[in-house]
N, C-alpha and C positions, 0 to 999 in steps of 0.2 A: 346208469353205470356208476356215476359219481356217488349217488346215494347208497348203492349197494356196497361199493368199495369202502366208503367212509363208515358205513354201518359195521362192516366186517372188522375194520381196524379198531373201531371203538369197542366192539365186542371182545376182541383179543386183549386189548389194553385193560378193559374193565374187569374181565375175568382174572387177569393177573393181579391187578390192583386190589380187587376184593379179597382174593386168597391170601395176599401178603399183608394188606392193611388191617385185616381183622386182628392179626397179632399186634399191630401197632396200637390198635384201640385197647387191647388187653394190657398194654404197657401203662396205660393211664392210671388204673387203680394200683399197679405196682409202685409207680412213682409216688402215689398218695401215701402209701403205707411204709415204704422202705427208703425213700430219698427225702432229705430235708429240703425245705424251700430255698435255703441259701445255696446248697449244693446244686440243686436243679437250676437255680438262677445263674451260677457261674458256668455250668455246663452249657446252658442255653446262650450265655454271653459269648463264650468262645466259638460256638457254632455260628453265631451271628457274625463275628469277625471273619470266620472262615467263608461264610456265604458271600461276602463282598470281596475278600482277598482273591479267591479262586478265579472269578471272571476277569479281574483286572490283570493278574499275573499271566493267565493263560490266554488273554485277549479274547475270551469267549470263542475260541476257535472251533468249538463243537458246533456252533451255529453255522459256520462256514462249511464244516464237514457235511452236515445234513443237506445244505443247499447245493454244494458243488458235486457231491456224489449222486444225489437223487436226480438232479437235473441234467446229468451227463450220461450219454449213452455209450461213449467210446470207452472201452475197457482199459486201454493203456492210460488214458487221462485219469480214470477213476483210481487206478493203482498209484499214480503219481500223487493224487490228492491224499490218499490214505497214508502212504509212506511219509510224505512231507509233514502232514499234521501229527503223525505219531512220533517222529523224531524230534520235532519241535516241542511236543508235549513232554517227552522224556527229559530233554535238556532243561526245560522250565521246572520240572519236578525236582531235580537235583538242586537247583538254585533256591527254590522255595523252601525245601527242607532245612537247608543251612540258614537261610534268612530268618525263618520263624524261630528256630532254636536259639540263635544268637540274641534276638530281640527279647525272648522270654527269659533267657539266662541273665541278661544284663539289666532288664528293667522290671522284673517281677520278683516276688518273694515266695513263689510257689515251690513246693517240694520238687526234687529232681525228677521223680517219677512223672509228675504232671508236665514238666518242661520237656521231657522226652516224648510223652504220648501225644501232646498237642500237634507238633509238626508232622508226626506220622499220620494223625487223623487228617490233617490238611492235604497231604500228598496222596493218600489212598482215595480220598474223596475226589480230588482233581482227576486222577487217572481213571477212576470208576466212571465219572461223567463222560470222559473221552471215549472209553470202550463202549459205553451204552449208546452213544451217538453213532459210533462206527457200526454197531449192530443195526440200528434204525436206518442208517444211510444205505446199508446193504439189503434193506427190506427184509431183514430177519427179525420181524416183530415178535415172534414167539420166543426166540432166544432172549431178546430184550426183556420180555415179560417174565420169563422163568428165572432170569438172573435176579430180578427184583424180588421174586418170591423166595428164592434161596437166601438172598441177603437178609430179608426180614426174619426168616425162620432162625438163621444163625444169630442175628442181633437179639432176637427175643430169648433164645436159649441161653445166650451169653449173659444177658441181664439177669435172667432167672438164677443162673449159677453164681456169677461173680458179684451181683449186687444183693440178691435175696439170701443166698446160702453162704457164700464166702465172706460177704459183708465188706467188699472193697470200696463201697460208696462211690466217690467221684471217679477214682481210677477205674472202677468197674464199668461206669458209664462210657468212659473214653475207650476202653479196651473193647467193649461190646460193639460200639460203632465202627471201630477199625476192622474188627473181624468181619462185620457185615459188608463193609465196602470192599474189602480185599476179596471176599468171595465172589463179588460181581465180576471183577477182573478175571479171576480164575475160571469161572463158569463160562464166560463169553469166549475166553481164549481157548478153552477145551472144545467148545462147540464150533467156533468159526475159524480158529487158527489165524488170528490177525497177523501173527508173526510171519506167515507165509507171504503177506503182502509187502513186508518191509524189506526194501532193497536200497542200499546207499545210492545206487545209480538212479533210483526213482525220485530221490529228493530233488526238488526244483525250487530255486529261490523265486523264480517268477510266479509259480503257483502259490507259494507261501505269501508273496506280496499281495496277490489278488485276494487270497483268503482273508488276510488280516485287514485289507481295505474294506472287505464286506463286513467282517465281524467287529471291527473297532467301534463303529457307531452303536452297535448293539451292546458293547461294554458300557458305554455311557447310559444306554437305556437300562441295563441291568443295575448299574449303580443307582440310577434314579428310582428303580423299583425297590432296591434295597433301602433307600432312604424312606420310602413309603411303608414298606412292610417290616423292616428290622431296625431302623435307626431309633424308633421309639424305645427299644430295649436299652440302648445307650442312655437315653434321657432318663428312663426310669431307674436304671442302675446308678447313674451319677447323682441324680436328685433325690431318689427315694431309697436306694440300697438294693443289694442282691436279693434280699428276702421279698421285696415288692416285685422284683423282676421274676422271681420264682412263681409268685401268684399269677402274674400276667402270662408267663410261659405256660402254666398249667391250664389257665382259662383258654388260652389260644390253641390248645391241643384239639379242641372240638371243631374250631373253624379250619384247622389244618386238614381234618378229615374231608371237609367239603372242598378245600383247595386241592387236595390229592386227587379226588375224583375229577375235579375240573381240569387238572393238568392232563389227565387221560384224554379228555375231549379235545383239549388244546393241541396236544401232540398230533392227533389224527387230523384236526382242522388244518394245522400248519402244513403237514405232509400233502394233504389233498389240495390245498391252495397252490403249493409249488407245482405239483403234478398237473393240475388242471390248467395252470398258466402255460406250462410247457406244451400242453395238448391243444387247448382252444380258448384260453382266457378264463376269467372268473365266472363260475357257473351261477346262474340265478338261484339255484337251490340253496345257496349259502344263506340267504335271508331267512328262509323257513327253518333251516337247521339251527341257526343262532337264536331265533325266536323260541324254538322248541327247547333248546338247551337252557335258556333263561327261565322259561316256565317250569321246567323240571327242577332246577336248582332252587327256585323260590318255593316250590312245594316242599322240597327236602328240608329247607331250613325252618319252614313253618312247623313241620312235624318234629324237628329236632329240639325246638324250644322246650316243650313239656318233658321230653325225654331227658334233657340235660338236668332239669330241676329234679326229676325223679332219681337220676344217677347221684346227684350231690347229696340226696338224703341218706345214701349209704356211706358217705365219707364225712358225715357231719361232725365227727370227733377229731378230724385231722386239721392241720394248719391250712389246707387248701380250700376248706369250705368257704373261707372269706372271699374266694374268687368267683363264687356263683354269680354275683351281680354283674360281672364283666363278660362272662362266657357267651350268653346269647347274642349280645350286640356285635361281637366279632364275626358272627355268621353273615351278617349283612355285608361286611367288608369282603368276605371270602367270595360271595356271589358277584359283587361288582367287579372285583379283580378278575375273576374267571371270564365273565362276559367281555370285559375290556381286552383281555388277552386274545380271545377269539376274534374280536373285531380287528385288533392289531395285527393278526396273522396276515391280513390282506396286504399290509405294507410290505411284509417280507416277500410275498408272492409277486408283487409288482415292482420290487426293488426300490421302494421308497422308505427304507429303514430309518432315515433321518427323522421322519415324522413320528415314528414309533418313539424315538428318543425325545423329541420335542414335547409330545403329549405326556410322556412319563415324567419329564422335568416339571411340567405344569402341575401335575397331580402331587408329585413329591414335595414341591415347594409349599403347596397348600397343607400337606400333612405335617411337615416339619414346623411350619409357622404356627399352626394351631396347637401342636404338641408343646412347643416351647412357651408360647404365650400363656397357656392355661395350666401348665404342670403344677405350678405353686398353689393354684386355687382349687382345682378339681382332681389333682393327682393322676392316677392311671386312666381315668376317663378322658383326659386330654388327648392321650395317644390314640385311644379307641375312636373318639370323635374325629380326630385328625385323619386317621386311616380311612374311615368311612367317607368323609367329605372328599379327601384326595382321590380315592379310587373312583368315585362317581364323577368328579370333574374330569379325570383322565378318560373315562369311558365316553363321555359326551364330546370331548375334544377330538378323540379318535374318530368317532362317528361322523362328525362334521368334516374332518379333513379327508377321510376315506371317500366321502361323497364328492370331493373335488375331482376324483380320478375314475371312480366306478359308480354305477347306479346301485346303491345299497340302502334300502329303506326298511326300518323296523317300526312296528306299531307299539308305541311306548305307553299307551293308556292302560293295558292290562298289567304292564310291569309296575307302573306307579300305584295302581290299585292293590296289587299284591304286597308292595312295600308298606303301604299304610296298614294293611291287615297284619303284616308281620310285626310292626311296631306296637299295635294295639295288643296283639297276642302276647308279646314279650312282657309288656307292662303288667298285664293280668297275671301271667304265669309266675312272675317273680313276687307277686303279692298275695298269692293264695296257697292253700295247703297242698301237700303231695297228693292227697286223694283227689282234689279238684284238678290237679295237673293230669292225673290218669284219665279223668273224664274228658278233659280238653283234648288230650291226645287221641282218644277214641272218636270224638266228634270230628276233629280235623281229618283224621284218616278216612273216616266214613264219607265225609264231604268231598274229599279229593277223589275217592273211588267212584262216588256217585256222579260227579260232574265230568269225569273222564272215563266213564264206563266203556264207551265205544272204543276209545284209544287203547285201553287196557285189554279189552276183549280181542281186538285185532292183533295186538302184540303177543298175547297168549296163543292165539291160533297160529301165528307165524312161527313162534318158537316150537310149538307142539308139532307142526308139520315138518320143521327142520329136523327135530329129534327123531320123528317117525321115519323120515327118509334115511337117516343115518343108521337106524336099526334094521 
């Protein structure tokens, strides 16, 4: 039952993610040819600030929405949770818009257009996250997925028009993102009519206090995750400049694809962990699921290395070609972070979120320390090494602490072997011709298909039968 339900959720999320993120992948060459490294660096810098500001100001209340609505069967209580969280979020949104505008107006020399667009970007993103989690908590996963698809299409078309044709450059990037996030709110509202849940009489300070008590430790966890994943951009920008941050941001786009796919798995894992706890406790199938997830992602990044080198051969005349030497290594960080998030979901299911925070702090401190110590000597590589080491330390810290409360064992030998193979493959691919990378890609793909022939055949048969039944 658990495996089937988890598989269905992953399938829904994955289909939506693939249909939307394909367009996100197509944005990469557009950035290469139409956006300067310094403009992309500043845009990425402001999104980095946004990614830490939103969880703090909103107290990551979306995590409490998911937990309190999913785990509650009483309809009246569910309506109280939705109303309380929505009214709280709207009040926070007004405060945030004014705060960001005043700070930018007083302390930056950016044009007025940018000063106006940045706070709008902040608040549309914040509300979009809330509405997405409301959809997930109501178990309207298809609505959640299609909202993301619509958002990505609108963002892509807006970049195409505003950046490539109208040549609005930085303003075009901000406007495109705002349109995309706003479309999420509109789509979910049209489909689910969240406004019908909102009643002043349903607002409950007691419920809000419980929700914030649950989500507040997760804010600290998200801050620590931000220190691990995004603080490096601050270090690069301050020490090496926005141009260097633009190169890092571009190289990071490839690992973000892996992270996006991983987030799909994590969303399903968290939901099933919460639901299974409500029903009968952590299911032993979780071990096999996470081992399989780790295996799949390690295969994916192994195939991705020669593909990245091949892609860069098409943009060899742009500023971003210099970022090739960074891109493959960031894939390792993406996988370690994804597996760590899946293991950490158990803490949420058993209400031990403080350990999620503690383990993230450990990993973040490792990341920040390595980045700062070596930024002067090895530049951007210091941030990459810091992220990889920090995420691996966080993963093993979570694994050890989880086993204090539940029996959760993973066979690490295949994981280590695949990691060594990835490192060797990356070193070779970065030092051989494009032709050799094509050969390496074909060899790796054939090897993976051969060693997993039975698994792939069974998956194909299962999909074929499902499609045949629907026909």
